N, C-alpha and C positions, 0 to 999 in steps of 0.2 A: 769843704764842699767843692766838688769838681764843677767848674763852669762849663756850660754847654757852648760849644764853639758856634760862632755866628753862621747863619746859612750862607751858602755860596751865592754870589751875586747872579741874578738871572741874566742869561745872555741877551744882548740887544737884538732888536728885530732883524737887523741885517745879518747877524751871526746865525740866528735861528733859521733864516731863509737859506743861508749857505749850507748849514748842516742838513736841512731837509732836502735840498737839491742833491747833496752828496749821497744821502741815504737812498734817494730815488735812483740815482745813477748806479750805485752798487747793487741795488735790487734788480734793476734792468739788466745789468751786466751779468749777474748770476743766472738770471732767467735765460738770457741769450746763450750763455755758455752751456746750460743744460739742454736747450733746444738743439744746439749744434752737435752736442755729444749724442743725443738721441737720433738725430738725422744721420750722423755718421754710422751709428750702430745699425740703423735700418738699411743703409746703403750697402754695408758689408754683408749683411744677411741676404739682401736681394741678389747681390753679385754671386754669393756662395751658392744660392739656390739655382741661379741661371747656369752656373758652371756644372753643378751636379746634374741638372736636367740635360744639358748638352752632352755630357759624358754618357748618360743613360740612353740617349737617342741614337748612338752610333755603335758600330761593331767594335770588337776588342782591338783589332789592329789599328783602326782609326783613333780609338780612345788612347792607346799608348802614344800615338803620334801627337795628339793634342796635348797630353801631359808633358811630353818631351819638349814640344815647342814652347810651352808655357815656362818651363824651367829655363830654357835657353833665353827667352825674352827677359826673365828676371835677372839672369846673369849679365845680359847686355846692359840693362839699366844700372845695375850695381857697378859695372866696369865704367860706364859713362860718368856716374856720380863721382867715382874715385878719381877719374881722369880730370874732371872739372875742378875738383877740390885741389888736386895736385897743381893744376895751372894757377889757381888762386894763390896757393902758397908760394909758388915761384914768383908771381907778380909782387907779392908782399915782400919777399926776400930782396927782390930787385929794388923795391921802393925804400927799403931800409938803408940801402947803399946810396941810391941816387935820387930818391923821392923827397918831396917836401914834407917836413915834419909838422903835423897838426895835432894839437891836444884839445880834447873836449873836457872842460872843467866841470865835473859833476859833483861839486862839493856844496851845492846849495839845497840839498834835499830837505833840510830842516825848515826852509822857507816856503816850501810848496805843499799844496794839498794833495790828496790821493789822486784826484783827476789830473792835476798838473804833472805829477810824477809819471803817471801812465802815459801822458802825451810825450814827455821827454824820453821815456823808454822806447817808444815807437820811433822817435827821431834817431836815437842811437842805433836801433836795429837797421835803419835805412843806410847807415854808414858802412855796413859790412861789404857792399859791392864796390866801394871806392878804393880799390886796391892799387891804384896808380899813385897814391900818396900813402904816407905812413900815418894813419889815424891812431891815436892813443886815448883810451878812456881812463881818466883818473877819478876814482870815486871810492867812497867809504860809506859806512852807515846804511841808511834806508835805501838810498839809490842803488848801492851794491846789492842789497837784498832783493830789490825789485828785478835787477838784471839776472841774478842767479836763479830766479824763478822761471825764466824763459827757457823752454826746452831747446837744447842744443847750444846754449850760450857758451859753454866751455869749448865748443868747436868753432866759434866765430873766428874768421881769419882777420884778426885785428889785435893790436897791442892792448893789454889790460894792465892797469896798475891799481893796487889796493892802498896806495899812498898818494899824497898830493904831488902835483907837478914840480913844486919847489924841491921836494925831496928827491923825486925821480931825476931831476936835472940840476942837482945842487952844484955839480961841477961845470955846468954850462949856463948859469943864470944870465950871463950877458947876452945869450942868444934868444932868451924868452921875449916874446912880443904879444901882449894881450890885445886882441881886437875888440874894441869897445866904442860904442857910438859917441861917448863923451870925450874921446881923445882929441887933441888939437893937431895931431900929426896925421896927414893923409897918406895912405899907402899907395904909392905910385907903382912900385915894382915889388915882386916877391923875392926875398933874399933866400937862396937855396940853403944857406947855413942857419937860417933863423928857425925858431920853433914857435909857430903861431898858436895862440890859445883862444878858443871860442868858449864863451860863457854858456853853460848849459843851465839856463834858468827860465822856467815858464812861470811868469808871475803876474800877468795881466797889468803890468806897469806899476806894481806896488813898490818895487825896489829900484826905481830909476837911479842910475849912477853907481850902483853897488859894485859893478865890475871895475870901474875906474878907481873907485876908492880902494878896492882890494889890491889892484896893481900898484897903486902908489904906496900903500902900506908895505908891500913886499919889495918895493924898490926895483920893479921891472918896467921895461919900455911898453908903450901903448901905441896903437894906430887905429885908424878907421878906414873902411872902404870908401872910395870916391863915388858913392851912389848919387849923391846930390848933384853932381855935375852932369848926370845923364838922365835921371828919372825923377818922377814925382810918385809918391806912394799914397795909397788910400789910407786915411786916418785909422781905419778899422783893421788894417792888415799889417803884419810884421813878418820878418824873415825867420824861418826855423833854422835850427842848427844844421840840418842836412842841406838846406838851401845855401847857407854860407859856405859849407864845404864844397858843394857843387860849383859855386861861383869861383872859388879859389882854384879848383881843379880845371875848370874851363879856361881860366886866365892862363894857367900853365901851358895849355894847349894853343891858345890863340894870341896871347900877349895883347889882348884888346879888352879893356874893362867894359866898354859899352856893349860889345858883342856878348861878353860873358853874362852881364846883367840881363840882357834881353833874351838870351837863350834859356836862362834858368828861372828867372822870376816870372810867375804866371801872369798872363795878360790882365786878369781881373785885379791884380795888385798894383798895376803900374800904368803910366802913360808917359809919352816922351816929354822931356823938359822943354819948356817954351809954350806948352799948351795953356789955354786960358782957363781950363777946368781945374778946380781944386788948387788954386794958386798958393793957398796958405798951407798946403800939405807937402811942400817940397822937403824931401828927406835929405838934409844936408849933413846929418850926423854920421853917416856911414852905413851902419845897419843897426837894427834893434835886436840885441841878443836875447831879449826876453820874449821869444816867440811863443804864441799861444795857439797855433793852428798846425795840424798835421796834414800833410798832403800824402795820401797813400799811393 
């Protein structure tokens, strides 16, 4: 006689609340997407009608001129976009030769929820314009699937790897430096020959220390940003991946950590070291790579 398998354990209240919150988020997201699609459709139709009415209200000679002017305007826009993209590609090629190499480690997708993956995808998207450095996305699995769903992802002017950074830089392992808040090494200067790795993990502090552990297991160097020497951070705020990249980029320009931190980190997240407020919130670990907030 076949035994009936025991029923699956009922999720705890905390898990139920998280699943319910995620379902509400997905429903709201789908609704918003549908509304935006409908709004765009209405706008296209409105503009089409306005154009047709405008053509109908003028004589044949002026109508032909309007049509020709519109074609010329579209041509100019396309040429401008092509020129801008060409300049971006040139800057990227220059960065490949002389720029600072930075890798975004996107191998933590199995540890994140749908919402957290969505947040990280937005952070990765914000890196596209940082063409003064060589940013490289190393990802596989669900994170790669999420990125591939973004319209135009294949045209991003950024290096992409569908393998780990260890494989991508197997002949340059000695150059790898993982930036992690748990490192004992403070990053005083940026080594132009080094490849700095930033952990792409949005985890609400569930996996503290995971990037340091990973770096140790892989036998690569680690370092942390000297934020604690200049700033105090609010306990409810952490740095996103794109903020860390911006800080590194700013330091390359200014050679001044304090100036870099204050130019990039939003005022609501910081106050000058030495203030009497939030004394116990001094961020001496460098930066928290487990960012959970997106700055659009």
